[in-house]
C-alpha positions in Angstrom: -40.5 -44.8 -3.4 -42.1 -46.1 -6.7 -40.9 -49.2 -8.3 -38.8 -49.0 -11.4 -40.4 -50.9 -14.3 -38.1 -53.1 -16.3 -38.2 -53.1 -20.1 -40.0 -56.3 -21.0 -40.3 -55.8 -24.7 -39.2 -58.8 -26.9 -35.7 -58.4 -28.4 -34.5 -60.2 -31.4 -32.3 -63.2 -30.6 -28.9 -63.3 -32.3 -27.0 -66.5 -31.8 -23.7 -64.8 -32.7 -22.0 -62.3 -30.4 -20.9 -59.0 -31.8 -17.6 -58.9 -33.6 -14.7 -58.0 -31.3 -13.1 -54.6 -31.8 -9.8 -54.5 -33.6 -6.7 -54.1 -31.5 -4.1 -51.4 -32.0 -1.7 -53.8 -33.7 -4.5 -55.0 -36.1 -5.2 -51.4 -37.1 -1.4 -50.8 -37.7 -1.1 -53.9 -39.8 -4.1 -52.8 -42.0 -2.6 -49.3 -42.6 0.9 -50.8 -43.1 2.3 -48.7 -40.3 3.3 -51.9 -38.4 5.9 -52.8 -40.9 7.6 -49.3 -41.0 10.9 -48.7 -39.3 11.3 -46.5 -36.3 12.6 -43.5 -38.3 9.8 -43.8 -40.9 7.2 -43.8 -38.1 8.8 -40.7 -36.6 8.9 -39.0 -40.0 5.2 -39.8 -40.6 4.2 -38.5 -37.2 6.3 -35.3 -37.8 4.6 -34.8 -41.2 1.2 -35.2 -39.7 1.9 -32.7 -37.0 3.2 -30.2 -39.6 0.1 -30.7 -41.7 -2.2 -30.0 -38.7 -0.1 -26.9 -37.8 -0.4 -25.7 -41.4 -4.2 -26.1 -41.3 -4.4 -24.3 -38.0 -2.3 -21.4 -39.4 -4.5 -21.1 -42.4 -7.6 -21.1 -40.2 -6.3 -18.3 -38.0 -5.3 -16.3 -41.1 -8.8 -16.6 -42.5 -10.2 -15.5 -39.1 -7.9 -12.5 -39.0 -8.9 -11.5 -42.6 -12.6 -11.9 -41.8 -12.2 -9.3 -39.0 -10.5 -6.8 -41.4 -13.0 -5.1 -43.6 -11.4 -2.5 -45.9 -13.2 0.8 -46.4 -15.3 1.1 -49.6 -13.8 3.3 -52.2 -15.9 5.4 -54.6 -13.5 5.5 -57.5 -16.2 5.6 -60.1 -17.7 9.0 -59.0 -15.8 12.2 -59.5 -15.8 14.3 -56.3 -17.4 17.7 -56.5 -15.4 20.6 -55.3 -16.9 23.7 -53.8 -16.1 26.9 -55.7 -14.7 29.6 -53.6 -16.0 33.1 -54.3 -13.4 35.8 -54.0 
């Protein structure tokens, strides 16, 4: 079994660790959601769900319309009629 070589390339030294990720509470405070009441939160969630549903509905409607191709009409040209000989 061959030996695995370790990456020995020189990396830049940074004396400071990376910034910690923001917690859920911090994110809510930034957006102002943390200070909303329970009913306001529910209303906002309901509104967001309704918006997503509306977008999905529009998407499906466009998909259905894309599948339907109406027949082309030749309204500009008069149709020729065959004359019957009697």
